[in-house]
N, C-alpha and C positions, 0 to 999 in steps of 0.2 A: 719352185724346183722343177728341173726337167725330169722326164720319166726315168732315165737311168739312175739319177741320184736318188729319186724316190725309192726305186727298187733296192738300191744299195743300203739305204737307211732302214727300210723295212726288213730286209734280209739279215742285216747285222743285229737288229733288235730281236728278231726271232731266234737267232743263234744264241745270243746271251740269255734270252728267256728260256729256251730249251735246256740250257746248262743249269740255270738257277732252279728251274722246276725239278730237275733230276737231283740236285744237291739238297734242296730243302723246301722249295716251293716259293711262289711269289714272282715267278718270271713274267706273268701277265702284267705286272706292274711296270715292266719295261716295254713290252710290245704293244699293249693297248694304248698308252699315251702316245707312242710313236705314230700309230695309225691315225689317231685324232689330230696330231700335229700335221700329218700329211693331208688333212682335209676330209677324212672319212667321218661321217656323222657318228655320234657316240654309240648308238645301238648297233649300227652296221659294223662299226669298228670292233665292238665286242664279239659280234657273231663271226666276223671274218677272222678275228684273233683265235677264237675257239677252234674253228675248222683248221686253221693254219698250224696250231701247236699240237694237234693230235699225233703227228709223226714224232715230235719231240718227246712226248710222254712215252711213246712206244720205244724209242731209242733208249730212254732212261730206264724203263722197266726191263728191257732186254739186257742192258749192261749190268743190272743188279739181279739177274735171274737166279744166281746161286743162293743169294741171301733170301730172295723171295720164296724159294722152295720151302723154307722153314715155316712160312705162313700159309701154306697151301690150304689147310683146313679152314683157317680164318677167312681167307679170300673166297673160298667157296660159299661160306655162310653169309658173306656180305655182298656177294656179286649182285644179286637181284635188288637188294636195298639201294646200292649205289646206282644201278642202272635206272631204276624207277625214279629215284630222286633227281638224277641228271636230266632225264626226259621231262619231268615236271617243271624243273627250273627253266629249261629252254622254252617251253610253251609260255610260261609266265613272261619271259623276256620279250618274245615276239609280240605279246599283247600289251606290253608296257609303253606308255607315251615317252618320247625322247626326253622331255623336260623332267619327268619323274625319275627316270633312270639316272640322269646326270646329277640330280639333287641328292640322291642317296649314296652314290658311289663312294665319296670320301668317308662316310660313316661306316660303310661296310668294310673298307680297308682298315680303318682305325680299330674296329671291333676284332678283326683278325689278328692285328698286331698285339692288341692288349691280351688276347687269349694266349698267344704264344709266349709273351713275356711272363705271364702268370703261371705258365705250365709247371716249372720246377716247384714253386711254392704249393700249388694245388696238389701235385703228386706227393709231396712230403706229408701233407695233411692226411691224404687218403691212406698212405702206407702206415702212418702212425695209428690211424683208426683201426687198421686191419692187423696191426702188430707185425708188419713186414709185407713181403710180396703177397699179392692177391690175384685171384682170377676175376676178370671183369664180368659184370652182370651182362648177359648176352642181349637182353632187351634194351638196356640202357645204351650199350655200345651200338646196337642197330639203329636206335632212334637218333643218336648223336651223328652217326655216319649219314643217315638219311637227310638230316637237317643240313649237313655240310654239302651233300650232293645236290640238294635243291639250290643252295647258294651257288654252287659251282656251275650248275646248268644255267642259272640266271645271270651271273656276272663272271665268276672264274678268277678274278684277281684276288690272290690270297687264299685260294682253295687249298693249295698245298700247306700253307701256314695253318689253316683251320684243321685240316686232317692230321697234321703232325701234332697239334696241340691236343686234340681229342684222343688220338691213339696213344700219345705219350702219357696222358693222364690215366688212360684205362689199362694200358699194358705195361709189363715190367721189363720188356726187352730194351736193349740199348738204342739210343736215338738213331744211329746209322742203320740198324736192323729194321726199326719201325719205318724208317724212310722208304725202304723197299716196298713195304705194304702200302704206304701212302702213295707211292708212284703208280702202283697197279690199280688202286682204287681211282686215282685221278684219271688214269687212262680210260677206265670203264665209263666214268662220269662224262668225260669230254667226248668220247666216241658216240655215246648215246645222244648227247646234246647236239653234236655236229651233224649226226644223221638226220635230225629234225631240221636243223638250220639250212642244210643243203637245199631244201625245198621252200625256204622262206622268201627267196628272191632278194635277200639283203646281203649276200656274200659278195665281196669285191674279189672276184676270182683271180684277177691279175696279181694282186698282192698275195692272195692265198697260195698261189702256185709257187711264188718265190720263197715265201716264208715257210712253207711245208718242208722244203728241201733243207734249208738252213737250220730249222728247229730240230729236225731229225739228227743232224750232225752235232748240234749243241747238246741235245739230250744224251747222246752216246758219250760225248766227252765228259759231261757232268756226272753221268752215272759211274764212270770209271774213277772219278775223284772223291766220291762219297765217303768211302772207307778211310780216306786219308785226311779228312777234315775234322777239326775239333768241334764237338756238338755245340759248345757254348759260342764259338765263333760263328758257326752256321746260324744259330738263333739270332745273334746280335746283328749280323749282316742283313738278314732278311727283314728284321724289324726296322732297321734303319732305312732300308729301301722302301718299305711300306709307308713309314712316316713321311718320307720325302714325297712320295706319290700323292698321299692324302693332302698334304699342304699345297701341292701343285693344283689339285682339283678344287680346293677351297678358294684359292686365288683366282 
């Protein structure tokens, strides 16, 4: 491919990824494979992708700012947890051998898809046990978000799916409302990870510059569509995309 076509492909993938991340999560499953297809080594592709999609997460969070205001207290309590987890995951990624990273990617994606698919059933069991709506255990919620944050800093593909699943199980808010909290946490995780990656020497800055602009636009568009989408449709679409990406990596 020539340079212009490479840029167009990377930019388009980042736009779609930004939109998907704002709507439900899983956008990295579009942009990361595209970078690999364009010849970027897997670890560098993941690092470049994380840096590139930060503006997309910002656009999505800004578009959902009114809904996010309802979660201000929760966001304050989880901010440090998400930040430390994202930074920890990014350090682990830089230290990981390329071969190890490629070998575990499809399993990480499948785990994220399985968790999101099981979310409604798990939530029903929890609600029955508590005889209805319940307040989440703060320590359990913090530990769960930290684990997701480490994963997000390490890989990122399916981070939104994992956060949606964990928050959806723990909280009683509607999925579109939880999605706004998910978007803010994903922004924190990715910004901290990207801040470390900037000094790793593994960012393909040419692609990052193009993708940052288009992911911002995609995130803003996706954020505007969140409240208009059916939660079940959101879940099914993201899971289907995740399964397709996992199969591709296995092959």
